[in-house]
Phi, psi and omega in degrees: 000132180267156180282122183225158175228142176224168176219141173279352182269334179201161177258157179301126182087358181274187180266136178293128180293160179305328181301333181263010178264133186306314184278353186245329181208321178053040182249130176295146182281163170291136176224136172226152183220158179206164177079024179298145182289159175301142181094357178293125181246348174193175177232159172225158181227143171220155169230123187226137176251103181285350185264357179300139183280060182244348187089344180217022179073196184210126177273119180261342182189136169220136178222137176227170175065034173283125183304148184296340180272003178264135180229018180199144167241128179288157173304136181089359180299335183273018178303143177303135182104337174075010183297337182265004180271158174300150180304132178096341181287150180227136176263141176268175180281126176283175175287355170281345176101007178228158180273113182147171181292136174238116187293172180298138178204058180292153179299143178304135177076007182276356182089177181291141175248147176265137176242108186260113177263119183239135172255131179251129170272122191246143185271005176230155179289326184223126169275150181275072180227157181226175177298340180275351184276143180279172175301325179296320179292317175302312181299320178299314179295319180295328180306324184269351188230009182273124175274321180199162175215153179224139184230154172223138186236137173232160179242157174210140179230132175265102183279351180349000000 
């Protein structure tokens, strides 16, 4: 069985719904996963836009320390403050500067952007990360502890 992720809010390769757009809903999508490898002790989640005109993309969401017995995050789990996350999970600071999901907001006329939602199967129960850590710090820690990862991608364009 392979490690996979799905969403009831969008399909892989589809368009990101308005609910996941910063100015329209700013709500993290529902995500579920299955097929994690043996030895998985926790999960992490990220949402990254590689097309942002920053030279280094844009981190829209990072979550770590999701217990290994959890296989789904409900829509809205990424609310600022983390109250909707499983116990023990921690959200990192997005490139918007706050800990929690930050929706799509590409510059008007910049073309479609990809939003890559990745679930990481992690070999430790807790990564040493906090709400003050950036996506880069989460990624650095995940680099050393990822057993497998599964991604789903949606696009969004601000035609403004």
